[in-house]
N, C-alpha and C positions, 0 to 999 in steps of 0.2 A: 301387192304381196311382196315382201322383202325377205331375203335370205342373207345371212352373214356367215362367211367362211373365216375361221380363225385357225391359223397354222403358222408357226415360226419358220417353216421351210417355205421360202418365197416361191420357188418353182412349183411346189405342190399346190400352194394356195392359189396362185395365178392360174394354174392348169385346171383346178377344180372350178374356179370362177368361169373360165372360158367354156369349159365343157357343159356346165349347168346352164349358162346363158344360152348356149346353142340348143340344148335339149328342151328347155322350158319356154323359150321365146320371150317376146316383149312384155308379156303380162307379168313377168317376174323381174324384179331388180335384184341383182346379185352383188352384194358388197363383199369386200375382202379386207382383212387386216392381218398383221403378222405378230401380234402379241396380245396377251390377255388384257393388259392395261389399256391398249388401244381399243380393244373390243368393249371394255367397260365404258369408255368415253362415247363410243358409237351408241351403245345401249341407252345412254343418258339422253341422246338427242334424236334417235330414230326409232320408230315403231317397227319391231321385227316380228316376223311370223315363225321363222326357223333359224336356228343357229347350228352350224356344223363345226365342231371344234375338235382339235387334237387333244389328247390327254396330257402328254408329256411336253410342257413348254416351260421356258425359263421364268423365274420369279413367281408367277401365279399358275398353279396347276390347273388343268382343264376342269377337274372336279370342283375346285374352289371357285372358278369362274361361273360354273353352273349354279353354285349356292348363292353367289351374289346376284346373278341374273334373275334367279327365281324371286328375289325380293323386289327387283326393279320392274320386271316384265313377266309376271307369273304365267301368262297365257302362251308365251313363246315356247315352242317345242325345241328340245335339244337333241341333236344326233352326235354321238361320239364316233369319230372316224379316226382310227388309231392303228398302230402296229402292234399293240399290246393285246394279247388274248388271255392274260392271266385271270383266274377266278376272282381275285380281290377287286380288280378294276370293274369287272362286270357286276359284282355284288354292290359296289358303291354306286355305280351308275343306276342300277335298279332302285336302290334305296332313295336316290334323289329324283326318281320318276323321269329318267331320261326316256325319250321317245324310242331311240334305237341305239344299238352298239354294234358297229360293223368294222371290219378289218380293212385296212388300205389295200391289201392284196386281193380283195374280192372283185375289183374291177368297176368300170364306169357304169355298166348296166345296173349293178347292185346299188350304187350310190344314187343314181337318178330315180330308180324305183322307190327307194326309201324316202327320198325327198318328196316325191309326188304323194306318197302315202301320208307324210307329215303335213303336207299342204291340204290334205282332205279331198284329193281328187277321187271321184267315184270310180269304183271298179265293178265291172259286170261279173258278179259271182252267182252262179246258180247251184243249188244243192244237188249233190250226186243222187242218182236214182236209188230209191229204197233206203236212203240214209237221212235221218233227221240231223241237221247240222247243229242243233242245240239240244243235247240230251237233257233229261229231267234233272232239275237242280241247277242248270246253267242259264246264262242270260238269253233273252229273246234275241233273234237275229237282228231286229231293228235297232237294238241298243248295243250291238256287238261291234268292236273295232273291225275295220276292214281287213286288217292282217289276220285276225282270228277267222273271219269268214273265208278268206283265201286259204288258210291252213285247213279249215274244215273241208273245203272242196277238194283239196289235194289229198287229204286222208281218205275221203270217200272214194276218190278215183283210183287210189292205190292200196285199198284195203285187202287186196288179194295177195299181198306179200308182207314181209317183215318191214316195219317202219321204225327207224331209229331216231332218237332225238337229234342227232347230228344231221341226218338227212333233212328232217323237217326244218331245222334252224337254217340250213343252207338254202332251202327253197325260198324262205322269206327274208333271208339275209339278216338274221339275228344271231347273236352269240348263243350257243346252247344253254348256258346257265341263265342268261337273260330270258330266253324263251320259256324255260321251265317255270320260272317264277312269275313272269308276266302272264302266261297262259292261265296259271292257277288263280291269279288275281282277277283276271278278266272273266273267267268261266266258272270258277268255283270248284273245279275238278282238275286233277293232274292230267298231263298229256297222255300218260299211259292209260289212265282210267277212261279218258275220252275215247281213245282208240279202241279199247275193249268194248265200250258201249256201241260204237259204230259197227264193230265186228258182230256183236250180238244182234243188232237190228238187221244187218244184212243177212245173217244166218236165219233169223226168224222169217224174214221176207221170202227167202229162197225155199225154206221148208214149207211154208204155207202157200206160196204162189208159183212153184215150179215143180217139175218132175225130176229134177236132178237127184242123183243118188248121193249118199253121204260123203263119198270121196270127192265128188265134184264140188259139193258145198263147202267141204273143208278147204279145198284149194281156192275157191272163190273168196273165202274169208281169211286167207293168210295162214292156214295151218298145213304143215308138211305131212302130218300124220292124222289119219282119220280117227284113230283111237284117242289121240290127244284132244282132237276137236270134240269128240263125244264126251270125254271127261270134263272138259272146260264148259261145254254147254250145260251139262247136268249140274255142275257146281253153280252156274249162274242162274239157271231156270228151275232147279229142283225137279227136273224131269229129263228124260233122254230126248234126243232129237226125234226119234221115231214116235215117242209118245206125244210130243208137241205137234208133229205133223198129223198124227191120227186125230188129235183133238181139234185141229183146224179143218178137217175134212169130214 
């Protein structure tokens, strides 16, 4: 397994190499270079599994490096590690099928976690209780990327409160714009629709399998108001929560 780090800032590049070599151990060879031109020479001679590259480099932009890399080694995963959080960079990274887009300020743990995911290391992810991690119309869990499974578990475990796109993106170390588009591409539903489906499944499970009152169920499914929960449930199910509970008993 080989990883290439590309950054024109020598201290950053060398620091990333040392950090990843220590975190990943001897089974991974971590290469480093300080320009896109040098990276292309390495790509021509070395079989790479992952490239982590800055976006803003002299002469050849990181996005252009990715385009050329895709022609030479299409199976290599590209991670953008950058100080740029602008929408346009994230949009272009997604269009070029980058594996991830993370910010330099997110720290070593975020970087290591993302690299391990790119390497395909298995993660022990169990579905949350009473939540189907793959709602109707989405991919089966066996064919779902590990980051989606991880996100599904996180949503299931925190469905009792408001969940923002920014929080979810931070949890898996993705840019929010990238997450929104990548999730839709992987699952066939938007993040917000997925969250709504998880809330609905949780509400149905609690209505049919517990003696909680409506206020408690509303709180367990992330609603501050019982009235709002009831209106939402009726819109989704074409019946009131009480009617649904009566039907199941």
